[in-house]
N, C-alpha and C positions, 0 to 999 in steps of 0.2 A: 554589346551586352553590358548591362549595368553591373557594377561591382557587387559582390555578395554582401548581404547585411551581416555585420560582425556582432556576435552575441557572446557574452560571458555569462556562464552559469555558475552560481555559487551555492554549494551544498555542504553542510556539516554532516547530515544524517544519511551517508551513503550506505543504507541498510534497507532490506526488505523491499517494499513497494516503491519507496522513494528512489532507491537506487535503480530499480527496474524502469521507472519513469524517465529518469535522467539518461540512462543508456538508450532507451527508445528514441529520445529526441536527438542525442548526440550521433547515433548511428543511422537513424531513420530519415532525417531531413537531408535534402539534396545539398551537397557541398558546392554546387554551382550557384545556389541561391543564398546559402547561409554559411558563413565562416564561424565555427564554434570553438570556444575555449572553455575548459572546466577549471574551476578552483574548488578543490575538495579537501576535506580533512579525513585522515585515516585513523583518527584516534579511536573511533568506535568500530571501524571496519577495516583492519589491516588487509583483509582479503581483497579489497577493491584494487590493490596494487596489481593483481593479476589481470585486470582489464586495461591497464595503462598502455602497455605495448600495442595491444590491438587497436585501442582508440587512436593512438598516435599514428599507427600505420594507416588508419582510415582518414587521416588529416585533421584529427581533433587534438589540439594542444592542451596540456594540463599543467597546472601548478598545484602542488600539495601545500596546503596551509593549515597548520594545527588550529583547530577550533574545538571548544568544549561545549557539550550539550547544556550544562547548567549555566546559570548566570555567574560569571567570574570576572569582575571588573578589570583586574589587571590583565588577565589573559585575553579578554575580549578587546581591550584597548590595543594590545600588541597586534592582535589579528586584524583589527580595523586599520591600523597604520600600514601594515604590510599589504592589505587588500587595496587600499587607496593607491599605493605605489604600483601595484599590478595593473590597476585600471588606468592609471595615467600612462603607463607604458603601452598598454594595448589599445587604449582609447576606442572602445567598442561603440556601436550605435545603440545597443540595448544591454542592460544588465538584468539578468533573470535570476532572482533569488528563490531558493527552494527550502521549505520547512522553516521552523521558527527562528533558529539561530542564524542559519545561512541567509534566510530572507531578510532579517533585520540588519545584519552586518552589510549585506549587499546593497541595500537601499541607502544606508547611511554613508557607505563608502562612495557610492555613485554620486550622491549629492556633493560630497567633498571633492570628488575628482572631476566634477563638471560633466558627467555623462548625461546625454539628453533624455534618455528614456529608461524607465525601470518597470519590470513586471515581477510579480510575486505569486508563487504557487505554495500555499501553506501545507497542502496535503493533510490537513486538519489543523485548525487554529489551536494554539496551546490552551486558550481559555475554554475550549470544548472538552478538554481532557478531565479526568478525575483527579482534581487537585484541591488544595485548600482554598478558602474564600480569599485569603490574602494574596496567594499566588495568582489566582484568577484575576483579581483586581489589577495586580501589577502587570500581568501579561496583556490584559485588555488595554491598559494605558500605553504600553509600548507599541502594541499593534495600531492603536489610533494615531500615535505620533508617526509611525513609519508609513501609515497609509497616506499621510500628507505629502510623502516623498515618492508616491507610486502612481504610475499611469494606469496600470491594469492589475487587478487581482484575478488569477485564474482559479476558480472553484472547481474541484473535481466531482462535486455532487451538488444537487440543489439544496440539500440540508446545509452544506458549507456556504453556499451563496446566501441563503437566508440568514445564517449566523453572522455573516459579514454585514448584512444590511441592518440587522437588529443591533449589532455592536456599534453602529454609527461610523463604519469605515468608508462609506460611499460618498460623502459630500465632495471629496476631492479626487476620487478614483472610481473607475468603472469595474464592476465585477462581471467576469465572463465565465460562463459554464462550459467547461471542456472536460468531459469524463475520460477516465483512463480507458485504454482499448487494448485488445489482444488480437492475435491471429487465430480466429476460431477454427480454421481448417486444421490446426495442429492438434486439436482435441476432438474426442469422440469415443464411442464405445469400441473397445478392443475386440478383435476376433476372439471367439470363445476359447480357443486353445491357448491364445496368448494370455487372456484374462485368467484362465485357470492356472497357468504357469506362474504368473505374478503372485496369485493368491497362495499357491503352494510354497513359493519362496518366502512368503511372510508367515508360513505355518498356519494357514487358515484352511479348515476343513470345509467340505461342501455344505454342511448344515449350520455353519457359523456365519453370522452377519458381520460384515466388515465395514466399520465406520472409520472415516479418516478426517484428519485436519491437516492443514498446511499453513505454516507461518512461524516466524521467529519465536523463540521461547522467552517472551518478556511479558510483564504484567498486563499490558494492553490486551493481549489475546485471550485472557480468561481461562487458561488451561487448568488452573486449580479448580475452577467451577466445573469444568468438563469432567475432571476426575471424580468429583463428588457425585455428579450426575451419573457417571458410569457405574459407580458403586451402587446407586439406587437401582439401576437397571439390573445389575447382577443380583441384588437382593430379591428382585421380583421374579427371578428364575430365568431370565433371558440369557441365551448364549450369544454373546457378542465379543468381538475383538476390536479394539480401538488402536489405531496407529496415528502418531503425530509426527509429521515431517517438518524438520526445522531445527535450528540450533540457537542457543542464546544463554543469557546470564541466569535463567531460572532452571537450567537442567538439573542441578543437584537438588534443588528444593523439590522439583517435580518427582525426581527419582525417590526421594524420601517419602513423599505423599503416596506414590504408587505402592511402596512397600507397606506403609502404615495402614492403607485402606484395603490391603489384601488383593491388589490388582496386578501382581507381578506376572500372572499368566494371562491377563486380559489386556493390558495396555503396554504398548512398546513405543519408546521414543526412537525414531529412525535416524535422527540427525539430518544433515543436509541431504536432500533428495536430488540426484542428478537427472532424473527423468520424471518430472511431475505429471505430464500427460499420461504416462504409462501407469503411474500409481492411481491417478484419478479414475482411469478406465477400469480399474479392478475393484473399486469401492461399491458398496451397496447404498451407503449414505455418506454425504459430506456434512460436517458440522463446523460452524464458526461461532464460538461462544464469546466473541469480543466484547470489551467494555466500551470501546469507541473505535470508529474507523473513518477514513477519508473516502476512498473508492477502492475497496480491496481487490487486488488482482486475483488472489486465490479463490475468492467467491465467484468471480466472473469466469475463471478457468473451469471450476467445477460445473457451473451451469453450461458452459460450452461443451463439456465432456458428457452431458446428459445424465449427470448424477443427481438424484433427489437431494435437496438442501434443507438443513435445519440451521438457522442462525438466530442471533439475538436482535431484538427490535431496537437498534441504536441508529442515530444519524449516520449516513454513509451506507448502511446496509438496507434500511427501509427505502432508500432511493432506488435500490436495485431489485429487491424482492418484494413482491406483492403477496401478502399472506393469503394462503388458500388458492392462489393462482399460479405462482411460479416457485413457491417454496413455503416452508413453515417458519414462523417466527416465535421465539421464546422470550420470556422476561429476562433481561440481563442480570447477571450476578445471582440468579436463583436456580440452584441445581435441580430442584424438583420440576421446574418449568421446562428446562432443557431435557430432562429425562422423559417428561410427559410428551413433548413434541417428537422426540426420537421414537418413542414407543408408538405414538399415533401414526407416524410416517411408515413404520414397519407393519402395523396392523392393517393399514389400507395401502398396500404397496402399489396396487394398480393405479390408484389416484396419485400417489407420489410420482410414479413414472410419467403420468400425464402432465403433471406440473413441471417435471423436468424437461419434457419435450417443449413445452411453452417457454420455459426459461432459456433454452438454447436459442430459440427464435429471437428472444429479446436481446441476447448477446449479439447475434448476427446483425440485428437492426440498429442497436444503440451503442454497443461497446466494441466497435471495430478499431483496430490499431491505425489503419490508414486514415480513418475519419479523424481520429485524435490528432495525428500528425498534420493533416491538411488544415484543421481548425487552428492549430498552434501556428503553423506557417502563415496563415492569413493574418493572425494577430501580429506576428513579427513584421510582416510587410506593412501592416497598418501603422505600426510604430516607425518603421524604417522610412516610410514615405514622408514622414514629418521631420526626419532628422536634419 
């Protein structure tokens, strides 16, 4: 039997969907075929430490390396030096960098350590985010340089793949589309008695529409826009309840907004949700008001749960939702548009449920976790065969 291909994953942003993606790879790929090592930062997510013992028990070794999200020349240089040392000691076949900071440091360190192959998954390029023109130019320049050190870029959506091509990242590297995947069997409509119990626990009456969102409380997710849209719905006389599952840096700001908009009895921040499938199964509508996305797990999970979806028409979401067929799309950053799409989805709820049924089939066909793992494994073997 050939030796396992040795892979080192490097990630600064062990939060949200990027963390989920990393754990899926680390725990889902066969240890007989792949020897995996993680280099992660806990600066933004100290809670990731809870996963370390489980990962190590499953044969995945880990180095904790402080990395900062923002560009910080001194700290970045120190992280780079340490990462080069780690790679020289491990001498992997492949270095796989994830997200902007981890991806850049991983590829630079791999080049200095003489590692033969590098892969990069941006999970959305930094130049696709809502940033100033100067920052966009800087990030684009850095991504172009790092692309020259990269064998493959894994795009999690076609929008991301097209962004790489437009940005000129492809002359020296190949962009491969591998969408995120989930186990759809874990999601679905709850038995009616369970659904009613969950709704009662949330304080939702029978004649109240329950709208939910799942995701970290950070600017990207657009929850401030959702709150304004909810206020518009309330002004129109609709009885709705909105719950947001997730935690993050914007909690206090959102709490103040909820109070100032008079939504204290309408909107609840649930914090971290230990059972997302159960929550999704109790919803009447799922909403994702994001400003930008890569390939959002929460959206795919809601579709798998058979919940009608209203989301914003941004790259990463438009790759998953076909407006009028598998969900409803609103103009990003426009509360009135989100409120209108939510109202329309409720007014023709039979059509919304038909779209939700089609959406679940899309997830089963295109966003399966095993498919994602198999495609990634094939790419690793393609690299390893040339080591």
